[in-house]
C-alpha positions in Angstrom: 20.0 37.3 51.5 17.9 36.1 53.7 20.5 35.0 56.0 22.2 38.7 56.2 18.4 39.9 56.7 17.6 37.6 60.2 21.1 38.3 61.3 20.6 42.2 61.0 16.6 42.1 62.6 16.1 39.6 64.9 17.7 39.9 68.7 19.5 36.9 69.8 16.5 35.3 71.6 14.3 35.8 68.3 16.9 33.9 66.1 17.1 31.3 68.8 13.3 30.9 68.8 13.5 30.4 65.0 16.5 27.7 64.8 14.4 26.1 67.8 11.5 26.0 65.6 13.7 24.7 62.3 15.2 21.8 65.0 11.7 21.0 65.7 10.4 21.0 62.4 13.4 18.7 61.1 12.8 15.8 63.8 9.4 15.3 61.7 9.1 11.5 61.6 12.5 10.9 63.3 10.9 10.6 67.2 12.1 7.3 67.6 15.8 7.8 66.1 17.7 9.2 68.7 20.9 9.5 66.4 19.6 11.8 64.2 17.9 13.9 67.3 21.5 13.8 68.8 22.6 15.3 65.4 19.7 17.9 64.7 19.8 19.3 67.9 23.9 19.8 68.2 24.5 17.5 71.2 27.7 16.2 71.7 26.0 12.6 73.0 25.8 11.9 69.4 28.9 13.1 67.5 31.7 14.1 69.6 30.5 10.6 71.9 28.7 7.9 71.0 25.9 7.6 73.6 22.6 7.7 71.9 22.4 4.3 70.5 23.5 3.1 74.3 21.0 5.6 75.5 18.1 4.2 73.5 18.9 0.6 74.2 18.4 1.6 78.2 16.1 4.4 77.7 13.4 3.2 74.8 11.5 1.4 77.8 10.1 5.0 78.9 9.5 6.8 75.4 5.9 7.1 75.8 5.5 7.3 79.6 4.9 10.4 81.4 8.3 10.1 83.2 10.6 12.8 85.1 13.9 13.2 83.7 16.9 15.3 85.5 20.3 16.1 83.9 22.9 17.3 85.9 24.6 19.9 83.7 23.0 22.3 80.8 26.1 23.0 78.9 27.4 26.4 77.5 29.3 27.2 80.4 29.1 30.9 81.7 27.2 31.8 78.6 23.6 32.4 80.1 22.2 31.6 76.5 24.3 28.8 75.4 23.9 25.2 76.2 20.6 22.9 76.7 20.7 20.7 73.2 20.4 17.4 75.1 17.4 18.7 77.2 15.4 19.6 73.5 16.7 16.2 72.6 15.1 14.3 75.5 11.8 16.8 75.1 11.5 15.7 71.6 12.3 11.9 72.4 10.2 11.4 75.6 6.7 13.5 73.9 5.4 13.2 77.7 7.9 13.3 79.4 9.0 16.4 81.9 12.6 17.9 81.3 14.4 19.2 84.2 18.2 20.2 84.6 20.4 21.7 86.9 23.7 23.5 86.4 26.0 25.9 88.2 25.4 29.1 86.1 22.1 30.8 85.5 20.6 29.0 82.5 16.7 30.4 83.0 16.3 31.9 79.4 16.9 28.4 78.0 13.5 26.9 79.8 10.8 26.2 77.6 7.6 24.1 77.9 8.6 21.2 79.6 11.9 21.7 80.3 12.4 23.8 83.7 16.3 24.7 84.7 17.2 25.4 88.1 20.9 26.9 89.1 22.7 25.2 92.1 25.4 23.5 92.9 25.5 19.7 91.9 27.1 18.4 95.3 24.9 21.0 97.8 22.7 18.4 99.4 19.9 21.2 100.7 19.6 22.6 97.1 19.1 19.0 95.7 16.8 18.0 98.5 14.7 21.1 97.1 14.9 20.7 93.6 13.9 17.1 93.7 11.1 17.9 96.2 9.6 20.0 93.6 10.3 17.6 90.8 8.7 14.6 92.7 9.6 11.3 91.3 12.4 10.9 88.9 12.7 8.3 86.8 15.8 9.0 84.8 19.3 11.0 86.0 22.0 12.2 84.0 25.2 13.3 85.6 26.7 15.6 83.3 28.0 17.7 85.0 31.3 18.5 86.3 32.6 15.8 85.9 34.9 15.6 89.0 35.6 12.3 90.4 34.8 13.8 93.7 31.4 15.4 92.8 30.2 12.5 90.8 31.0 10.0 93.5 28.8 12.2 95.6 25.9 13.4 93.7 25.5 9.7 93.1 25.4 9.5 96.8 23.0 12.5 97.2 20.6 11.4 94.1 20.4 7.7 94.2 18.2 7.5 96.7 15.8 9.7 95.2 15.3 8.0 91.9 12.2 5.6 91.7 12.6 1.9 91.5 12.6 0.8 88.0 14.6 4.2 87.2 17.9 4.2 85.9 21.2 6.6 86.5 23.6 7.4 84.3 27.1 8.6 84.3 28.7 10.7 81.1 31.9 10.9 80.3 33.9 8.7 83.0 37.4 8.8 80.9 37.9 11.8 84.0 38.4 8.5 86.1 41.8 8.7 84.7 42.7 12.3 84.2 44.5 14.5 87.0 42.8 17.5 86.6 39.4 15.8 87.7 40.7 13.8 90.5 41.3 11.3 88.5 44.2 8.5 88.5 45.9 6.6 85.4 48.8 5.5 87.3 46.9 3.6 90.4 43.6 1.8 88.8 42.8 0.6 92.3 42.5 4.5 93.4 39.4 4.6 95.5 38.8 8.2 95.0 38.2 7.8 91.5 34.6 7.5 90.2 35.4 4.4 87.9 36.2 2.1 91.3 33.9 3.6 93.3 31.2 2.2 90.5 33.2 -0.8 90.3 32.5 -1.7 94.0 29.1 -1.3 93.2 29.6 -4.8 91.2 30.0 -6.3 94.4 26.8 -4.9 95.7 24.9 -7.4 93.2 26.1 -10.2 94.9 26.1 -9.4 98.5 24.1 -12.6 99.0 26.6 -14.4 98.5 29.6 -12.7 100.8 30.6 -15.3 103.4 30.3 -13.0 106.4 27.7 -14.1 108.8 25.9 -11.2 110.4 26.6 -8.8 107.1 24.2 -5.3 107.5 23.3 -4.9 103.7 24.1 -1.1 102.4 21.4 0.9 100.6 23.4 -0.3 97.5 22.9 -3.9 98.5 19.5 -3.7 98.8 18.6 -1.3 95.6 21.2 -1.7 92.9 20.0 -4.2 90.5 22.2 -3.9 87.4 25.5 -1.7 86.6 26.3 -1.3 82.7 29.5 -0.1 81.4 30.4 1.3 78.2 33.3 3.6 76.6 33.2 6.7 79.2 29.4 5.7 79.9 27.6 4.4 83.1 24.0 3.0 83.7 22.9 2.2 87.1 19.2 0.4 87.3 17.4 0.6 90.6 15.2 -1.9 92.2 15.1 -4.5 94.9 17.9 -6.7 94.8 16.7 -9.5 96.5 17.4 -12.7 94.3 18.9 -15.4 96.9 21.8 -17.3 96.8 21.2 -21.1 95.8 24.2 -21.9 98.4 24.6 -19.3 100.8 22.2 -18.6 103.7 22.4 -15.2 105.6 25.9 -14.9 104.3 26.8 -18.1 105.4 28.1 -20.9 103.3 25.3 -24.3 103.8 26.6 -27.4 101.9 
């Protein structure tokens, strides 16, 4: 009976606000349990995918810090009132964090306290510069956007330099690296245009001090990529100063 009354009497916006309150109440005492938060807030990071255990493993160090998190992709496609589930999960998990997101569609109706959403493309450099300038330093970046290989690679190139040292860059749904419709390739697993091969190449950057290449000039990823963690459909890239020296190679020349 109550459900029928709510359906008839409340506007869509009012219903959503009520559901949000119910969700928040349901999470009382569960702030550390990212698996349950994922279920309650109905994000596909838990259930459709199995990302939340890995997220907790890697992001728990930020739990009680005043962080800035930027997630690419709000969800809900063209529907302006759909999506935002994972943003609300992050807001609950990081009680002192500010949660930002961007989407190619207008999702401003989903904004709330500590959640800010920008409209624009994840590969528009001018737009991303404006967004990151407004946010300030960013501690966590999550790409859950278009999943097109070209976009994922370009977005990383544009945003990884914006990430704070000590921060983590996450790429979701890397299965599209093997799907033709997204610019992926299941036949040639060495295809340099796929996101998996791009991120695999960064594992060499980790070890650039071991290259036997006299006069080798470090690139940005050589200097700032300090670890990469690959999981099923999920990658975590840690940023910092990759300055550990080789025990055998000096200035990229092997010393006996």
